[in-house]
C-alpha positions in Angstrom: 34.7 24.6 -50.4 36.6 25.8 -47.3 39.6 27.8 -48.3 42.1 26.8 -47.2 41.1 23.1 -46.4 41.0 22.1 -42.9 40.8 19.1 -40.7 39.2 19.2 -37.4 40.7 16.9 -34.7 39.0 16.1 -31.4 40.6 14.0 -28.7 39.3 12.7 -25.4 37.7 9.7 -23.6 35.7 7.1 -25.5 32.4 8.0 -23.9 32.7 11.6 -24.8 34.1 10.9 -28.4 31.2 8.4 -29.2 28.6 10.9 -27.7 30.0 13.6 -30.0 30.1 11.5 -33.0 26.2 10.7 -32.4 25.6 14.3 -32.1 27.5 14.9 -35.4 25.2 12.5 -36.9 22.1 14.0 -35.5 22.9 17.6 -36.6 21.3 18.6 -39.9 24.0 20.7 -40.9 26.6 17.9 -40.6 24.6 15.2 -42.2 26.9 14.9 -45.1 30.1 15.1 -43.0 33.1 13.0 -43.7 34.6 11.9 -40.6 36.2 9.0 -38.7 36.4 7.9 -35.0 39.1 5.6 -33.7 41.1 4.6 -30.7 44.4 6.6 -30.5 45.7 5.4 -27.1 44.3 2.2 -25.4 46.3 2.7 -22.2 45.1 6.2 -21.6 41.6 5.9 -23.1 42.0 8.5 -25.7 39.8 8.3 -28.8 40.1 10.7 -31.9 37.5 12.3 -34.2 38.8 13.5 -37.6 36.4 15.6 -39.5 36.9 17.1 -42.9 34.5 20.0 -43.6 33.9 21.0 -47.2 32.3 24.4 -46.6 32.5 27.1 -44.2 29.0 26.6 -42.5 30.0 22.9 -42.0 33.0 23.8 -40.2 31.1 26.2 -38.0 28.6 23.7 -37.3 31.2 20.8 -36.5 33.0 23.2 -34.2 29.6 24.2 -32.3 28.7 20.6 -31.9 32.3 19.5 -30.4 32.3 22.4 -28.1 29.4 20.9 -26.1 31.6 18.0 -25.0 33.9 19.5 -22.4 36.0 16.3 -22.1 37.2 16.8 -25.8 40.2 18.7 -26.9 39.5 20.2 -30.3 42.0 21.6 -32.9 41.6 23.0 -36.3 44.5 22.1 -38.7 45.1 23.7 -42.0 45.9 21.1 -44.8 48.6 21.9 -47.2 48.0 21.7 -50.9 48.6 18.3 -51.5 47.1 14.9 -52.8 46.2 13.7 -49.2 44.2 10.7 -50.5 47.1 9.4 -52.6 49.5 10.2 -49.7 47.4 8.3 -47.1 46.6 5.3 -49.3 50.3 4.7 -50.0 50.8 4.0 -46.2 47.9 1.8 -45.7 48.7 -1.9 -45.2 46.7 -4.6 -46.9 43.6 -6.0 -45.0 42.5 -9.6 -44.2 38.9 -10.0 -43.5 37.7 -13.7 -43.4 38.6 -15.3 -46.7 39.2 -11.8 -48.4 42.3 -9.8 -48.8 42.0 -6.3 -49.7 44.9 -4.3 -51.1 45.9 -1.4 -53.3 48.3 -1.1 -56.2 51.3 -0.4 -53.9 50.8 -3.8 -52.4 49.8 -5.9 -55.3 52.9 -8.4 -54.8 51.6 -9.2 -51.4 48.4 -10.9 -52.1 48.3 -14.6 -50.9 47.5 -17.5 -53.1 44.7 -18.9 -50.7 42.5 -15.9 -50.3 40.1 -14.0 -52.4 42.1 -11.0 -53.5 40.6 -7.7 -54.1 42.3 -4.9 -55.5 40.5 -1.7 -54.6 41.7 1.7 -55.5 39.7 4.5 -53.6 40.0 7.5 -55.9 37.3 9.8 -54.5 35.2 7.1 -53.1 34.7 5.6 -49.7 35.6 2.0 -48.8 39.1 1.0 -49.2 38.5 -2.0 -47.0 40.6 -0.4 -44.1 37.4 1.2 -42.2 36.0 -0.8 -39.6 32.6 -0.8 -41.2 33.9 -2.2 -44.4 36.0 -5.0 -42.6 32.8 -5.6 -40.4 30.8 -6.3 -43.6 33.4 -8.6 -45.1 33.8 -10.5 -42.1 29.9 -10.9 -41.7 29.7 -11.9 -45.4 32.4 -14.4 -45.0 30.6 -16.1 -42.1 27.4 -16.3 -44.1 29.3 -17.8 -47.1 30.2 -20.8 -44.8 26.6 -21.6 -44.7 25.3 -20.9 -48.1 25.8 -19.0 -51.4 24.1 -15.8 -52.5 22.9 -15.7 -56.3 21.6 -12.1 -56.2 23.3 -9.4 -54.1 22.7 -5.7 -53.8 25.2 -3.1 -52.4 23.3 0.1 -51.3 25.9 3.0 -51.0 28.7 1.0 -52.8 31.4 3.6 -52.4 34.4 1.7 -54.1 32.3 -1.3 -54.9 34.4 -3.7 -52.7 31.3 -5.4 -51.2 29.6 -6.1 -54.4 33.0 -7.1 -55.9 33.5 -9.6 -53.1 30.1 -11.1 -53.9 30.7 -11.4 -57.6 34.1 -13.0 -56.8 32.6 -15.4 -54.5 29.8 -16.8 -56.9 26.9 -14.3 -57.0 25.4 -14.2 -60.4 24.0 -10.8 -59.9 26.1 -8.2 -58.0 24.6 -4.8 -58.3 25.9 -1.7 -56.3 24.1 1.8 -56.2 25.3 5.1 -54.9 24.0 8.7 -55.1 27.3 9.9 -55.8 28.3 9.6 -59.5 32.1 9.7 -59.1 31.7 6.6 -56.6 29.8 4.7 -59.4 32.6 5.4 -61.8 35.2 4.2 -59.5 33.4 1.2 -58.6 33.1 0.1 -62.3 36.7 0.8 -62.7 37.5 -1.5 -59.6 35.2 -4.1 -60.9 37.2 -4.3 -64.2 40.5 -4.5 -62.2 39.1 -7.5 -60.4 37.7 -9.1 -63.4 34.5 -9.2 -61.5 31.0 -9.4 -63.0 29.7 -6.7 -60.6 27.7 -3.8 -62.0 27.3 -0.3 -60.5 24.7 2.4 -61.2 23.6 5.9 -60.0 20.4 5.6 -58.0 18.7 7.4 -55.0 16.9 4.9 -53.1 15.7 1.4 -53.7 12.8 2.2 -55.7 14.6 2.9 -59.0 13.8 0.6 -61.9 17.3 -0.6 -62.3 17.4 -1.7 -58.7 13.9 -3.5 -58.9 14.6 -5.2 -62.1 17.4 -7.5 -60.7 15.6 -8.2 -57.5 14.5 -9.6 -55.2 17.7 -10.2 -53.6 19.2 -13.0 -51.5 21.5 -10.4 -49.7 21.5 -6.8 -49.2 24.6 -4.8 -47.9 24.1 -1.3 -46.7 27.1 0.4 -45.4 26.1 3.8 -45.0 25.0 6.0 -42.0 22.5 5.3 -39.1 19.9 7.8 -40.2 19.4 6.4 -43.8 19.7 2.9 -42.4 16.5 3.5 -40.2 14.9 5.3 -43.2 15.5 2.5 -45.6 14.4 -0.3 -43.2 11.1 -1.0 -45.2 12.7 -0.5 -48.6 15.4 -3.1 -47.6 12.9 -5.5 -46.5 11.0 -5.1 -49.8 14.2 -5.7 -51.8 14.9 -9.0 -50.0 13.5 -12.5 -50.7 11.9 -14.1 -47.7 14.6 -15.7 -45.9 17.1 -13.2 -47.3 19.8 -11.4 -45.3 20.8 -7.9 -44.8 24.4 -6.7 -43.4 24.3 -3.3 -42.2 27.0 -1.1 -41.0 28.0 2.6 -41.0 26.8 2.9 -37.5 28.4 3.5 -34.2 27.7 1.2 -31.3 25.8 3.9 -29.7 23.4 3.9 -32.7 22.9 0.0 -32.8 19.9 -0.1 -30.5 18.1 2.6 -32.7 19.0 0.8 -36.0 18.2 -2.7 -34.8 14.8 -1.5 -33.6 13.8 -0.1 -37.0 14.4 -3.8 -38.5 13.0 -5.9 -35.7 9.7 -3.9 -35.8 9.7 -5.1 -39.5 10.1 -8.7 -38.5 13.9 -9.0 -39.1 15.8 -11.4 -36.7 19.2 -10.5 -35.4 21.6 -13.1 -36.6 25.0 -11.7 -35.4 26.7 -8.5 -34.3 30.2 -7.6 -34.9 32.0 -4.7 -33.1 35.4 -3.1 -34.5 36.6 -0.1 -32.8 33.6 2.1 -32.3 31.6 0.7 -35.0 29.0 -2.0 -35.2 27.9 -4.4 -38.0 24.6 -6.2 -37.8 23.7 -9.3 -39.8 19.8 -9.7 -40.0 17.5 -12.1 -41.6 14.1 -11.4 -43.1 11.6 -14.2 -42.0 
Protein backbone atom coordinates (compact mmCIF):
# COMPACT_ATOMS: atom_id res chain seq x y z
CA UNK A 1 0.00 0.00 0.00
CA UNK A 2 0.99 3.64 -0.40
CA UNK A 3 2.95 4.87 2.65
CA UNK A 4 1.68 7.09 4.09
CA UNK A 5 -1.94 6.71 3.01
CA UNK A 6 -3.19 9.55 0.83
CA UNK A 7 -6.44 10.95 -0.51
CA UNK A 8 -6.55 12.67 -3.90
CA UNK A 9 -9.16 15.42 -4.14
CA UNK A 10 -10.19 17.08 -7.41
CA UNK A 11 -12.66 19.98 -7.60
CA UNK A 12 -14.23 21.67 -10.60
CA UNK A 13 -17.32 22.06 -12.80
CA UNK A 14 -19.68 19.11 -13.14
CA UNK A 15 -18.81 18.48 -16.80
CA UNK A 16 -15.11 18.28 -16.02
CA UNK A 17 -15.61 16.12 -12.93
CA UNK A 18 -17.89 13.64 -14.70
CA UNK A 19 -15.52 13.42 -17.67
CA UNK A 20 -12.60 12.81 -15.31
CA UNK A 21 -14.55 10.10 -13.46
CA UNK A 22 -15.31 8.40 -16.78
CA UNK A 23 -11.62 8.57 -17.64
CA UNK A 24 -10.69 6.96 -14.33
CA UNK A 25 -13.15 4.15 -15.08
CA UNK A 26 -11.62 3.63 -18.52
CA UNK A 27 -8.01 3.60 -17.32
CA UNK A 28 -6.76 -0.01 -16.78
CA UNK A 29 -4.39 1.07 -14.01
CA UNK A 30 -7.29 2.42 -11.94
CA UNK A 31 -9.95 -0.23 -12.63
CA UNK A 32 -10.05 -1.27 -8.94
CA UNK A 33 -9.93 2.30 -7.62
CA UNK A 34 -12.14 3.38 -4.75
CA UNK A 35 -13.45 6.88 -5.39
CA UNK A 36 -16.56 9.01 -5.03
CA UNK A 37 -18.01 11.94 -6.97
CA UNK A 38 -20.52 14.38 -5.53
CA UNK A 39 -21.81 17.92 -5.78
CA UNK A 40 -20.04 20.10 -3.21
CA UNK A 41 -21.40 23.58 -4.04
CA UNK A 42 -24.54 23.77 -6.19
CA UNK A 43 -24.55 27.57 -6.40
CA UNK A 44 -21.05 27.68 -7.89
CA UNK A 45 -21.15 24.40 -9.88
CA UNK A 46 -18.39 22.79 -7.85
CA UNK A 47 -18.18 19.00 -7.97
CA UNK A 48 -15.66 16.93 -6.06
CA UNK A 49 -13.86 13.66 -6.70
CA UNK A 50 -12.25 11.86 -3.74
CA UNK A 51 -9.92 9.02 -4.71
CA UNK A 52 -8.11 6.66 -2.35
CA UNK A 53 -5.16 4.90 -4.00
CA UNK A 54 -3.83 1.74 -2.38
CA UNK A 55 -0.52 1.57 -4.26
CA UNK A 56 2.05 4.09 -5.46
CA UNK A 57 1.47 3.06 -9.08
CA UNK A 58 -2.27 3.67 -8.70
CA UNK A 59 -1.61 7.11 -7.22
CA UNK A 60 0.59 7.97 -10.20
CA UNK A 61 -2.07 6.81 -12.64
CA UNK A 62 -4.83 8.80 -10.92
CA UNK A 63 -2.76 11.96 -10.91
CA UNK A 64 -1.95 11.53 -14.61
CA UNK A 65 -5.60 11.06 -15.55
CA UNK A 66 -6.82 14.05 -13.53
CA UNK A 67 -4.06 16.27 -14.95
CA UNK A 68 -5.72 15.98 -18.38
CA UNK A 69 -8.70 17.98 -17.14
CA UNK A 70 -7.54 21.57 -16.86
CA UNK A 71 -10.76 22.72 -15.19
CA UNK A 72 -10.03 20.63 -12.08
CA UNK A 73 -8.03 21.70 -9.06
CA UNK A 74 -6.21 18.62 -7.78
CA UNK A 75 -4.69 18.18 -4.33
CA UNK A 76 -3.02 15.23 -2.64
CA UNK A 77 -3.68 15.05 1.10
CA UNK A 78 -1.83 12.79 3.51
CA UNK A 79 -4.11 10.86 5.84
CA UNK A 80 -3.11 10.55 9.46
CA UNK A 81 -2.96 7.12 11.08
CA UNK A 82 -6.57 6.74 12.22
CA UNK A 83 -9.65 4.58 11.78
CA UNK A 84 -11.10 6.77 9.04
CA UNK A 85 -13.93 4.38 8.29
CA UNK A 86 -15.20 4.34 11.86
CA UNK A 87 -14.82 8.10 12.15
CA UNK A 88 -16.72 8.78 8.94
CA UNK A 89 -19.51 6.34 9.75
CA UNK A 90 -20.05 7.92 13.15
CA UNK A 91 -21.12 11.13 11.42
CA UNK A 92 -23.36 9.61 8.77
CA UNK A 93 -27.09 10.17 9.28
CA UNK A 94 -29.64 7.40 8.67
CA UNK A 95 -31.01 7.10 5.15
CA UNK A 96 -34.66 6.77 4.07
CA UNK A 97 -35.17 5.14 0.66
CA UNK A 98 -38.81 4.37 -0.04
CA UNK A 99 -40.02 1.96 2.62
CA UNK A 100 -36.45 1.26 3.74
CA UNK A 101 -34.62 2.96 6.61
CA UNK A 102 -30.88 2.24 6.70
CA UNK A 103 -28.91 3.04 9.83
CA UNK A 104 -25.78 2.15 11.76
CA UNK A 105 -25.30 1.18 15.39
CA UNK A 106 -24.86 4.83 16.38
CA UNK A 107 -28.45 5.57 15.23
CA UNK A 108 -30.25 2.44 16.37
CA UNK A 109 -32.67 4.46 18.49
CA UNK A 110 -33.93 6.48 15.50
CA UNK A 111 -35.51 3.68 13.49
CA UNK A 112 -39.22 4.42 12.81
CA UNK A 113 -41.93 1.89 13.52
CA UNK A 114 -43.49 2.05 10.05
CA UNK A 115 -40.45 1.31 7.86
CA UNK A 116 -38.35 -1.72 6.95
CA UNK A 117 -35.38 -0.98 9.19
CA UNK A 118 -31.99 -2.25 8.06
CA UNK A 119 -29.01 -2.01 10.39
CA UNK A 120 -25.92 -2.06 8.18
CA UNK A 121 -22.36 -1.97 9.48
CA UNK A 122 -19.82 -1.36 6.73
CA UNK A 123 -16.58 -2.73 8.16
CA UNK A 124 -14.30 -2.88 5.11
CA UNK A 125 -17.14 -3.34 2.60
CA UNK A 126 -18.94 -0.91 0.31
CA UNK A 127 -22.62 -0.07 0.67
CA UNK A 128 -23.79 1.55 3.89
CA UNK A 129 -26.83 2.87 2.06
CA UNK A 130 -25.54 6.44 1.89
CA UNK A 131 -24.03 6.25 -1.58
CA UNK A 132 -26.24 7.46 -4.43
CA UNK A 133 -26.06 4.09 -6.17
CA UNK A 134 -27.23 2.12 -3.12
CA UNK A 135 -30.06 4.55 -2.44
CA UNK A 136 -31.02 4.37 -6.12
CA UNK A 137 -31.23 0.56 -5.97
CA UNK A 138 -33.37 0.62 -2.83
CA UNK A 139 -35.75 3.23 -4.28
CA UNK A 140 -36.03 1.29 -7.54
CA UNK A 141 -36.73 -1.92 -5.61
CA UNK A 142 -39.34 -0.20 -3.45
CA UNK A 143 -41.19 0.89 -6.59
CA UNK A 144 -41.13 -2.62 -8.02
CA UNK A 145 -42.46 -4.05 -4.77
CA UNK A 146 -45.59 -1.93 -5.18
CA UNK A 147 -46.36 -4.05 -8.27
CA UNK A 148 -45.27 -7.55 -7.25
CA UNK A 149 -43.11 -9.67 -4.99
CA UNK A 150 -39.84 -11.39 -5.83
CA UNK A 151 -39.34 -14.93 -4.61
CA UNK A 152 -35.76 -15.40 -5.76
CA UNK A 153 -33.27 -12.52 -5.70
CA UNK A 154 -29.57 -12.37 -6.60
CA UNK A 155 -27.27 -9.51 -5.57
CA UNK A 156 -24.09 -9.41 -7.67
CA UNK A 157 -21.25 -7.58 -5.92
CA UNK A 158 -23.08 -7.52 -2.61
CA UNK A 159 -20.69 -5.37 -0.55
CA UNK A 160 -22.30 -5.02 2.89
CA UNK A 161 -25.28 -7.11 1.75
CA UNK A 162 -27.84 -4.33 2.15
CA UNK A 163 -29.74 -5.11 -1.08
CA UNK A 164 -30.12 -8.85 -0.54
CA UNK A 165 -31.01 -8.21 3.11
CA UNK A 166 -33.68 -5.75 1.96
CA UNK A 167 -35.06 -8.48 -0.31
CA UNK A 168 -35.08 -11.07 2.46
CA UNK A 169 -36.82 -8.65 4.81
CA UNK A 170 -39.58 -8.02 2.24
CA UNK A 171 -40.53 -11.60 1.54
CA UNK A 172 -37.96 -13.15 -0.82
CA UNK A 173 -37.59 -16.84 -0.03
CA UNK A 174 -34.15 -16.86 -1.69
CA UNK A 175 -31.86 -13.85 -1.27
CA UNK A 176 -28.34 -14.70 -2.42
CA UNK A 177 -25.45 -12.25 -2.58
CA UNK A 178 -22.06 -12.78 -4.18
CA UNK A 179 -18.82 -10.86 -4.06
CA UNK A 180 -15.26 -11.37 -5.27
CA UNK A 181 -14.01 -9.85 -2.00
CA UNK A 182 -13.98 -12.34 0.87
CA UNK A 183 -14.10 -9.72 3.68
CA UNK A 184 -17.25 -8.29 2.07
CA UNK A 185 -18.87 -11.74 2.13
CA UNK A 186 -18.05 -12.10 5.82
CA UNK A 187 -19.40 -8.62 6.64
CA UNK A 188 -22.57 -9.22 4.61
CA UNK A 189 -23.29 -12.46 6.49
CA UNK A 190 -22.74 -10.62 9.78
CA UNK A 191 -25.21 -7.93 8.68
CA UNK A 192 -27.75 -10.60 7.74
CA UNK A 193 -27.49 -11.99 11.27
CA UNK A 194 -27.87 -8.49 12.75
CA UNK A 195 -31.12 -8.08 10.80
CA UNK A 196 -32.44 -11.61 11.38
CA UNK A 197 -32.64 -11.86 7.60
CA UNK A 198 -32.59 -15.12 5.68
CA UNK A 199 -30.06 -13.81 3.19
CA UNK A 200 -26.97 -15.81 2.26
CA UNK A 201 -23.68 -14.48 0.95
CA UNK A 202 -20.96 -16.42 -0.85
CA UNK A 203 -17.63 -15.77 -2.51
CA UNK A 204 -18.03 -16.17 -6.27
CA UNK A 205 -16.44 -14.75 -9.40
CA UNK A 206 -19.04 -14.29 -12.11
CA UNK A 207 -22.50 -15.79 -12.40
CA UNK A 208 -21.44 -19.20 -13.69
CA UNK A 209 -20.50 -20.57 -10.27
CA UNK A 210 -22.54 -23.59 -9.22
CA UNK A 211 -23.65 -21.88 -6.01
CA UNK A 212 -25.24 -19.13 -8.13
CA UNK A 213 -26.82 -21.44 -10.71
CA UNK A 214 -28.29 -23.75 -8.08
CA UNK A 215 -30.62 -21.07 -6.68
CA UNK A 216 -31.62 -19.70 -10.09
CA UNK A 217 -33.22 -18.66 -12.25
CA UNK A 218 -34.04 -15.45 -10.40
CA UNK A 219 -37.00 -13.08 -10.41
CA UNK A 220 -34.70 -10.11 -9.75
CA UNK A 221 -30.98 -9.44 -10.07
CA UNK A 222 -29.28 -6.49 -8.39
CA UNK A 223 -25.90 -5.44 -9.80
CA UNK A 224 -24.50 -2.35 -8.08
CA UNK A 225 -20.96 -2.56 -9.38
CA UNK A 226 -19.15 -0.52 -12.06
CA UNK A 227 -20.00 0.27 -15.67
CA UNK A 228 -17.39 -1.98 -17.37
CA UNK A 229 -18.40 -5.16 -15.49
CA UNK A 230 -22.08 -4.28 -15.96
CA UNK A 231 -21.50 -4.30 -19.71
CA UNK A 232 -19.43 -7.48 -19.56
CA UNK A 233 -22.08 -9.31 -17.48
CA UNK A 234 -25.10 -8.36 -19.62
CA UNK A 235 -25.51 -11.81 -21.18
CA UNK A 236 -24.84 -13.61 -17.88
CA UNK A 237 -27.41 -11.49 -16.04
CA UNK A 238 -29.94 -12.24 -18.76
CA UNK A 239 -29.21 -15.95 -18.36
CA UNK A 240 -29.65 -15.76 -14.58
CA UNK A 241 -33.11 -14.18 -14.88
CA UNK A 242 -36.45 -15.85 -15.49
CA UNK A 243 -38.35 -14.58 -18.53
CA UNK A 244 -40.11 -11.45 -17.34
CA UNK A 245 -37.57 -10.98 -14.56
CA UNK A 246 -36.09 -7.63 -13.57
CA UNK A 247 -32.56 -6.30 -13.26
CA UNK A 248 -31.67 -3.25 -11.17
CA UNK A 249 -28.29 -1.90 -12.27
CA UNK A 250 -26.21 0.83 -10.68
CA UNK A 251 -22.66 1.83 -9.94
CA UNK A 252 -22.59 3.81 -13.17
CA UNK A 253 -22.29 7.52 -13.80
CA UNK A 254 -24.90 9.34 -15.87
CA UNK A 255 -22.24 9.70 -18.54
CA UNK A 256 -21.98 5.89 -18.72
CA UNK A 257 -25.72 5.26 -18.83
CA UNK A 258 -26.05 5.06 -22.63
CA UNK A 259 -23.22 2.55 -22.93
CA UNK A 260 -24.61 0.24 -20.25
CA UNK A 261 -28.18 0.52 -21.49
CA UNK A 262 -27.12 -0.34 -25.05
CA UNK A 263 -25.51 -3.57 -23.85
CA UNK A 264 -28.80 -4.72 -22.31
CA UNK A 265 -31.22 -3.43 -24.93
CA UNK A 266 -29.21 -5.31 -27.56
CA UNK A 267 -29.97 -8.49 -25.60
CA UNK A 268 -33.70 -7.83 -25.52
CA UNK A 269 -34.07 -6.01 -22.22
CA UNK A 270 -36.63 -3.22 -21.95
CA UNK A 271 -35.95 -0.11 -19.88
CA UNK A 272 -38.63 0.27 -17.21
CA UNK A 273 -37.30 3.26 -15.29
CA UNK A 274 -34.18 5.31 -14.72
CA UNK A 275 -33.26 7.17 -11.53
CA UNK A 276 -30.62 9.87 -11.12
CA UNK A 277 -29.03 10.83 -7.82
CA UNK A 278 -26.14 13.27 -7.91
CA UNK A 279 -23.88 12.10 -10.75
CA UNK A 280 -25.08 8.49 -10.53
CA UNK A 281 -27.68 6.53 -12.47
CA UNK A 282 -29.80 3.51 -11.58
CA UNK A 283 -31.54 1.51 -14.32
CA UNK A 284 -34.49 -0.83 -13.89
CA UNK A 285 -34.70 -3.26 -16.82
CA UNK A 286 -37.00 -6.17 -17.65
CA UNK A 287 -36.13 -9.30 -19.53
CA UNK A 288 -38.89 -10.07 -22.06
